[in-house]
N, C-alpha and C positions, 0 to 999 in steps of 0.2 A: 554430425547431429547424432547418431549411432554411439559414441564417445559420452556424446552429451544426456543421452537418457539413460545411458548406461549405469554411467557414473553419481546423477540422481537417486536415480531407481536407490541402487546399492547403495544408499546411505544409510539404509532402512537395513539391509541385511542385520541379523543376529539382533532385529527388533519385533517384534509383535504393535503394530498397530493396527486399535478397532476404532470402530468410529461408533458414533452411538447418537443416527443421525433424526431415531424417532425422540431423542429428547428433550427437553428446554431448562436450558438452553440446549441446542447441538454436542455434542459432546468428542472429541477424541483420546484416548487413552493413546501412550506410547513405551511401553514397557521392558525387559530383556528379555528376550523370547524364552529362557529358562527361568522365568518367575513363577514360585509357587504362591497359593492363593495369599492374596499380603504378606508377603512375604518381606517386602524392601521399603522403604520409607517414602511418603507420596507427597510430589511438589505442585500444589496450581499455577498453572501458568497461563496470566491475564494481559490479554494484547492491549492496545491504544486507540486513538480515535480513530477510526476507519481505517482501522487493522480488521485482524480476525487471526486466528487460531492457525493460521498456514504461515502466516509473519514472523511466528514464536517458534515455529517450526525447532531452530536451529537450537535452539535454547534446550527442547524437546530431544530432539538428537541426539545433544551432548550430556543432559543428565540419564538420559535413557540408558546410553554405551556405559556409563561412571556406575550402573546400578540402581538406578530407584526408575520411579513410577512417574510417569509424568501424566495430569490431568490438566488438559486446555480445552477453551469454547468459546463458541461467538457470543459474544453480546447483543443486548435488546439491540436489533436497525442490524446490524453486520455482517456477512458471511452470508452464509444461510439460516441464520436465527430473523424470522419472520418479523419479528414483534417488533410498533417501531421505537427508536429509542426515545425516550422521554426524556433525559434530559444526558448530559455527558458530563455533569460536576457532580460527579461521584453519588450518585443519590442511593437511596436503601435497594431502589428498582437492581441498581451495577450489581449492589455486596450480595441480592438475595439469586441473583445471577451465578454467583461466585458457591454461594451454599446450594444452589440446586444443582450443581453442575459435578460437585463431592457427592451431594447424595447419588445421582445417576450414575458418577462409577463407582460407588462405593458399593451398589446394588450389584456391580459383575465380579466381588471378590477379591478384586484384582490393590485395591487402595487399602493403607494402614492408615484411619482415620487416627492413630495413639500415634503417629511419627510423619507430625500434615508440617509443610512447611509454605509456604506463597512466593509466587514472583510475579512482577507484573511492571509494563513499561509504559510511559504516559500516564493516560488517563486510567488504566488498568495498575502501575503502581498507585493512584492514588486510592483504589481499591484493595490490594496490594496492605500496604499501609492498615487502612481501617479495619481489613480482616483480622489483620495479626494483632489490632489493638484490642478488637472487640473480641476476638478468641485469642484467651489467652494460652489455648494449649496449642499453639502453633509456635514450632521450636524453633522457624527461622522466618524473617521476610528481607526479599529482595528489590530492592526498590530502582526502575533505570530510566533516569531521564523523569525525576521525580516532579511533581504538582505537589503544593502546598498542601499539605495536608497536617490534623492534629495527632503528636506522638509526644510522647515522656522520657526519662530517663529509666522508667521500666518497662512502658512497653511501646511496641512488640517489641520480643527477644529477638536478639542477635540480628540485628539491625543493619546490614548493606545497602552502600548509598552507592550508583553508579551514576555518569553523566559522560557527554562526550564533548572532548576539549572545544570542537566545534559550535555546541550548544551552548554560550554563554551565558540564556536566560536560566537552562535546566541546571547546568551547576550552581550557578545562586540560589536556587529550591533546592540543591542537594546539602548545602554549605548551612541553609538556614533550619531544615530538618535535622543537619546531625546536629549544631546548636543544642536544638530544641532535646535531642536526644537525651544530652547530656557529657557529648560532644567525643572524641577518639579518645577508645579506650578498653576496657572489660576483656569478659572474659568465655570465649565460647562454649566454652564446658560449662559454664557457670547459666547460657544465655543471657550475659549483659557485654554482650561485645557488642561495636559501634563500629565501621569504618567507610571512609569517603573514598572509593577509587576513580579520580577522569581516565578514562579511556581515548588513546590518544588518539587523535584523526579522523573523529569518525562527530560525526551531525546527527541528525534526531531519528533517524534512518538506520542510515548504515549499520549504527549499535549495534542492531538489531540482528547482524552479519559475522561481527568481530572475532572471531574468534578468541582473542584475549579478553572480550566479556564473556563470551561462553567460558570459556576455563575460570575465569573469575567469579563467576556463580558457580561449578563444582566443585570451590579447592574453599570455597565459605558452606558449602553443606557437608564436605566432606570432612570439615573445623568439626562441624556440630555435632552431625550422625555418625561419625568412622569412616574410612575406605570403606566401600561395600564392597562385596564378593564378588567377581569376574566382567572387572571393573577395563575397558578398553580406551585409548588414548584417542576418543574419534575427538577431528579434525572437520569443522563443517566449511567444509572450498564446493557447499552446490550454487552460487552464488556468481564464482567462475565459471562451470561446468553450463549454468545458464547462459553466461556472455559466451560460449560457443557455440552453444547449441545457437540463440540468433545470427552469430556470425555464420554457420551452416545454412539459415532457411533464408537469408539473406542472397547468399549467393547461388540457390537454389533457384529462388523467386526471380532472381535477374537471371538465368540463364532460361528458365518456363518461356520469362514474360518478351527476351530477344528471338525466340523461336519463333512466333505469333506478329503473323505481320502486319505492317503500322502501313501499307497503302491507302488507306482511307480514311486517313487524319485527316479535320479540316482545319482550315491556314484561319489561322488568326491577323485581323491589323493589329501589329505592334503598338502602343502607346510609347511613350519616351520613357524610361527606364524611371528619373525621379516623381515622373507620374503615375507613376504603378504603386513604388514605395510607399507615395504621400495616401494613393490610396486605402493601401492592407489599414496604415496605422491610422489613418483617421477613423475607419472604418472601426479598429479598436480603444482606441479615446473614444467613440462616441457614444458604444456598446455599454463601457466604464458609467460615463455622465447620464445616458436615459438610463440607467439599472437605480443609481444613484438618486436622479430625480424621481422615480419609481418609488424608491425607500423614503421616502419623504413625505406621501402619501398614507404613509403605516404599514406599506406590503412588507412582508416581513422576508424579501428577495432570499436568506440564506436560507430558505425552504420550500424555494419553489419546485414544482411538482413532485414533490412527497418524502425532495430525495434533500439532507443537509449540508449544506456549498454545493451539492454536485447539482443540483439543479440549478442552481444558480450561472456555473460555469457553460450548461447545456444552451440558457437564452441569452449569453453572453455572444457565446460563436456564433449561435443564430442574428443575433441582430446588429454583431461587425459581419456578419459579414455578407447581408443584407446593405447595409451602408457602403461596404468597400466593392461589392459588384452594382451597385447605383452610381457612382464614381467610376469604376472603369468603365460599366457598361461595355462587357464582353459579347460575342456574336454567340448568343443560347442558340444549340440545335441535337437534334435527336441523338440518343449514343449509338452507334453503330453496336453488332452484333461484337467484333471483334474487341470494344473498350467493354463490351460487356462481361467477355470471357476473359479480358484483364482485370478487371475488377473480382471474378472470382478467383482469380491462380492470386494477385495481392492479397486480395482480403484473408483467403485459406490461410495463403504462410504470416500472416503476422496473430491472425489469429491461434494457429496451431503451435506457431512455435516461439511467440511472443506471451500470448497467454498461454495456452494450453500446458506447456510447459510450465510459465510460470507461477500454475496451480499447483505445483510441487515444490515452491519454493518461496513465493510471496504472496501469491491473492489465489484470492476462490475465484476462479476463474468460470466455473460455469453459474447460472444466473440462476438463482431460485427462480418461482413464478410471479414476485410478487416485484421482480427486476427487470423480468425479462420482459413483461405486458410496455413497459417504456421503451423500450431498445428501437421498434422500429421508428416511430417519433420521435427519436433522439438525434437519430439519423438524418431522418428530414430536416431535423432543428437545423442541426450542425451543416448541412449541405455547403449553404453559399459560402459557408467561412471556406474549405478545401476549394470549390468551384473557384472563387473567388483569387487566392493564392494558385491555384492550378494554369488560371486564365494569365496569372501576372508573370507567372514563369516556364512559360511555353518553350520560348526558343532558348532557353538559358543553357550552358555547358555544363562541365563536372564541375569546376571551380564555380562561375554561377551560384550553381546550387546551393556549396555551399555557403557562399553570400546571400542566398534568399533564405537559407536555414538560419545562418545566426541574425536577421533581419527580423525573419520570423516570429522567435526565442524572443527578443529585443521587445519587439511589440505587443506582444502576449504577457511578458513580464511585467512589466511599465506600465501596462492599461490593469493588471491586475494588484498590482500595488497600490495604485494609485486607488483601485476599490475597495479594500484594505485601510485606507486612511480615510478614505469617504466613511465606510459602514464597516465598524468593528466587531460587528459581528462576523464577518468575514475572515475573521482573525486566521482561523486553523490555514487557509489557506496556502498563506504562509511556508507550512512547514509541505506544501506539495508543491512549490515551486519549484526545486529540486528537478523533480522530474519531468516539468513542463521540454526542457531540451533534450533527451532520452527520447520521450515519445515523438517527437516530434523528428528527432533526428530516424529514429526506425521507418518509420511510415515514408517518409524522402530518399530511408536506401531502399527499401524492397520495391519502391514507385514512384517514378517521376511523367511530369505531364507531357512531356515526348509523348509516352504510352497511348498517349489522350488527355483531355480535359475530366471527361466525364469518372474516365475508369482512376486516375489518383482523387479525384471531389468523391465517388462512391465508398473506393474502401478506406479512404483515408476517415469519413465519417462516420460510418458502421464500425469500424472500427474505437475510434475515440469516444462515440454514443455507448459501444459493450465495455469498454475501458470505465469509465467514470461510473457507469452503473454497478462494474463489481467492488468500484471502490469506495463509495461514500456513502454512507450510515441513508436509512430507510428513519424519514421523520414523519 
């Protein structure tokens, strides 16, 4: 764990990271420590839907180590930006966020607006393409996992398109954009260059942590501006060290939990395995159908609780959990002091090892007030699901827990894919689904229901509620 924290922090060695928290939107500047006032080209970095400036930090660090000043920000409704997201369809509001971020950064005296480039991912790629087209002084535009947008053979200048080999939809978008931009070719020195690069073995999220994607962006900018003074060949491996840190916190949490007595464990009447599995699966499918029926009445289920898609997830887990509990009818008992202590240990491990450490790698973990107030209600709504799963897995051995992890993941994924088919407004969920087995797995590795159903359920509900509130945009 110590090595992990040290390596993640060490990624900033030789750089200045400046947070403009009071600007609108909140801005982060990353620049070489030896920079003089506005002495280096500036690269604007725009994140995608449900992202933040944190998830784009790999590009910021790579480019700053290469000698560039980078400016990233949180779009409306994302991260530390409390303003609700009006539209994710690359509206003028999103473009204005980019322009406002540059103005705020310019006030520090560290950016050179005469040598400007922009890089964006997914939703942010649309903003980048729009910015490069409407601001012809922009010397280079880099669109990663690009969305559909209007470009032409003249603008934006020096257009680089990137997509992962495992995201065919965005590869198709990139190919269409390349054709609209006049096809591959041109000269970087004249601003007419166009290029499409397919990054192998990555999809929509993992492309952001790909050293090859980072290097491709750097070489494109070096071709545009020339190599910058004092560059270093930094390779971003923080995601690997993040994994090491998680492994350490899992070991530590297990050691601490096993030291706490479980003598007062409540004995459950165990139902047949097929019945327990049926209860969990039926609960998941029922939640999808109920929310679909609600949507037919005109309710925008993708905007529940003031969160884009995230509110749907919280309510979905609540409905699925209540249904599963009604089928299982487990013994509901008062949590013991021991279980509450184990809840604190497990939640603290997840909050620190997965969440706070992730705050420096991929997500803004520290919730702003407009998100934080939903945490306790969200935890209460999520609690039935985790109590149902905890009750179903109470006597599972390690191999059995692996099976239950797989079954729980399949139940969630099948039900949410069905929800997307029934309600296309939830389509963004498809990009988040790969995280489901990871998050469920982290929780089950830290604590199982052998430590008490309440301990398992409370820690899972509190952690998942916090995670959803950290990720999904305010609507």
